[in-house]
C-alpha positions as CSV (number, residue, x, y, z in Angstrom):
1,M,15.2,-59.0,24.7
2,S,16.2,-58.7,21.1
3,Q,12.6,-57.8,20.2
4,S,12.6,-54.8,22.5
5,V,15.9,-53.6,21.1
6,H,14.5,-53.7,17.6
7,S,11.2,-51.9,18.6
8,K,13.0,-48.9,20.0
9,P,14.6,-47.8,16.8
10,A,11.4,-48.6,14.9
11,L,9.4,-46.4,17.4
12,G,12.0,-43.6,17.0
13,R,11.9,-43.8,13.2
14,N,8.0,-43.8,13.3
15,L,8.0,-40.7,15.5
16,L,10.5,-39.0,13.3
17,I,8.4,-39.7,10.2
18,A,5.2,-38.6,11.9
19,G,6.8,-35.4,13.2
20,S,8.2,-34.6,9.7
21,A,4.8,-35.2,8.2
22,L,3.2,-32.9,10.7
23,I,5.8,-30.2,10.0
24,L,5.3,-30.6,6.2
25,A,1.5,-30.4,6.5
26,T,1.8,-27.3,8.6
27,V,4.1,-25.6,6.0
28,V,1.8,-26.6,3.2
29,A,-1.3,-25.2,5.1
30,V,0.5,-21.9,5.8
31,I,1.5,-21.5,2.2
32,A,-2.0,-22.4,1.0
33,L,-3.8,-20.0,3.4
34,T,-1.4,-17.1,3.0
35,P,-2.6,-14.6,0.4
36,S,-0.3,-13.9,-2.5
37,P,1.6,-10.6,-2.5
38,Q,-0.7,-9.4,-5.3
39,Q,-3.9,-10.3,-3.3
40,H,-2.5,-8.5,-0.3
41,R,-1.6,-5.4,-2.4
42,N,-5.2,-5.4,-3.8
43,F,-6.7,-5.7,-0.3
44,Q,-4.5,-2.8,1.0
45,R,-5.5,-0.7,-2.1
46,D,-9.2,-1.3,-1.5
47,Q,-8.7,-0.4,2.2
48,R,-7.3,2.9,1.1
49,V,-10.3,3.4,-1.2
50,I,-12.6,2.8,1.7
51,S,-10.6,5.3,3.8
52,D,-11.0,7.9,0.9
53,L,-14.8,7.2,0.7
54,H,-15.1,7.6,4.5
55,A,-13.3,11.0,4.3
56,L,-15.6,12.0,1.4
57,E,-18.6,11.0,3.4
58,S,-17.4,13.1,6.4
59,A,-16.7,16.1,4.1
60,I,-20.2,15.8,2.4
61,A,-21.8,15.8,5.9
62,Q,-19.7,18.9,6.9
63,W,-20.7,20.7,3.6
64,H,-24.4,19.9,4.3
65,Q,-24.1,21.2,7.8
66,Q,-22.5,24.5,6.6
67,H,-24.6,25.0,3.5
68,G,-27.9,23.3,4.2
69,Q,-27.7,21.2,1.1
70,L,-25.6,18.4,-0.5
71,P,-22.6,19.6,-2.5
72,P,-23.3,19.6,-6.3
73,A,-20.1,17.7,-7.0
74,L,-17.2,16.1,-5.1
75,A,-14.6,18.6,-6.6
76,I,-16.3,21.5,-4.8
77,L,-15.3,20.0,-1.5
78,N,-11.6,20.6,-2.3
79,T,-12.3,24.4,-2.8
80,Q,-12.7,24.8,1.0
81,P,-9.6,26.2,2.8
82,G,-7.3,23.4,4.1
83,V,-9.2,20.6,2.4
84,K,-7.5,18.2,0.0
85,L,-9.5,15.0,-0.5
86,A,-8.7,12.2,-2.9
87,L,-11.2,12.1,-5.7
88,Q,-9.8,9.0,-7.2
89,P,-7.6,6.1,-6.1
90,A,-3.8,6.8,-6.2
91,D,-3.4,3.9,-8.7
92,G,-5.2,5.8,-11.5
93,A,-8.4,3.7,-11.3
94,P,-11.6,5.4,-12.3
95,A,-12.5,8.5,-10.2
96,Y,-15.0,8.1,-7.3
97,R,-18.5,8.9,-8.5
98,Y,-21.0,10.9,-6.5
99,Q,-24.7,11.5,-7.2
100,P,-26.7,13.8,-4.9
101,G,-30.2,12.6,-4.4
102,A,-33.4,14.0,-2.7
103,G,-33.0,15.7,0.6
104,R,-30.1,14.3,2.6
105,H,-29.6,11.2,0.4
106,Y,-26.7,10.6,-2.0
107,Q,-24.8,7.8,-3.7
108,L,-21.0,7.3,-3.5
109,C,-19.3,4.8,-6.0
110,A,-15.9,3.3,-6.3
111,H,-14.1,0.6,-8.2
112,F,-12.7,-2.3,-6.1
113,L,-10.2,-5.0,-6.9
114,T,-11.4,-7.5,-4.3
115,D,-14.6,-8.9,-2.9
116,S,-14.8,-8.1,0.8
117,A,-17.0,-11.2,1.4
118,H,-14.1,-13.6,0.7
119,P,-11.3,-14.1,3.2
120,D,-8.8,-14.8,0.4
121,T,-8.7,-11.1,-0.6
122,G,-5.5,-10.4,1.4
123,R,-7.0,-9.9,4.8
124,L,-4.7,-11.6,7.3
125,S,-7.0,-13.4,9.8
126,W,-7.1,-16.4,12.0
127,T,-10.4,-17.8,10.8
128,V,-10.9,-21.5,10.3
129,P,-10.8,-22.4,6.5
130,G,-14.4,-22.7,5.3
131,A,-15.8,-20.8,8.3
132,E,-17.3,-17.4,8.0
133,P,-14.8,-14.6,8.8
134,L,-15.5,-12.4,11.7
135,R,-17.1,-9.1,10.6
136,T,-17.2,-5.8,12.3
137,A,-19.9,-3.1,11.8
138,Y,-17.3,-1.1,9.8
139,D,-16.7,-4.2,7.5
140,L,-20.4,-4.5,6.9
141,E,-20.9,-0.8,6.3
142,W,-18.3,-0.8,3.6
143,A,-18.9,-4.3,2.2
144,H,-18.3,-4.5,-1.6
145,G,-17.9,-6.9,-4.5
146,R,-15.2,-6.8,-7.1
147,G,-15.7,-4.1,-9.7
148,E,-17.8,-0.9,-9.3
149,H,-19.8,-0.7,-6.1
150,C,-22.2,2.1,-5.1
151,Y,-23.1,3.0,-1.5
152,Q,-26.4,4.6,-0.7
153,R,-25.7,7.2,2.0
154,Q,-27.7,9.8,3.9
155,V,-26.4,12.8,5.8
156,S,-27.5,12.5,9.5
157,A,-30.3,14.8,10.6
158,A,-27.8,16.0,13.2
159,D,-25.7,17.4,10.4
160,T,-28.4,19.8,9.2
161,P,-28.2,23.5,9.8
162,A,-31.4,23.6,11.9
163,A,-30.2,20.8,14.1
164,T,-26.8,22.4,14.5
165,A,-28.3,25.8,15.4
166,S,-30.5,24.1,18.1
167,I,-27.4,22.4,19.6
168,D,-25.5,25.7,20.0
């Protein structure tokens, strides 16, 4: 009987130690997987840059639809009534670059602080460490590395004056 009395406290102690180790491991894992505040700020900043580029892309398509050609420069887009587009990130990073190409093709460039291929860029996700993060079509469309990245874009054929006239 004395043996069972001694085993109960030992079992309780072992459970307490195992539970404490599990809690400690969980806390360490959360701290290790949580992006730093700077990483999160960089990620949010790059998301704003992508939002700016998306707005510029829409404005370029609208300009093409109205004028039958690509705008000669981004600054001209802000001369339209009621339009105020960001031509550079709010943090003072280099201005967005735009290069019209042949026909409906153009290039839009920006400077990024993070690499969108890495889950440690500040994106809060529930992916398994070491596994590929889930990507949406939007993520893939605006994928970028750290530093300057240029996107090759094309105004849709539906955004040409001839296509618009035939729709009306």
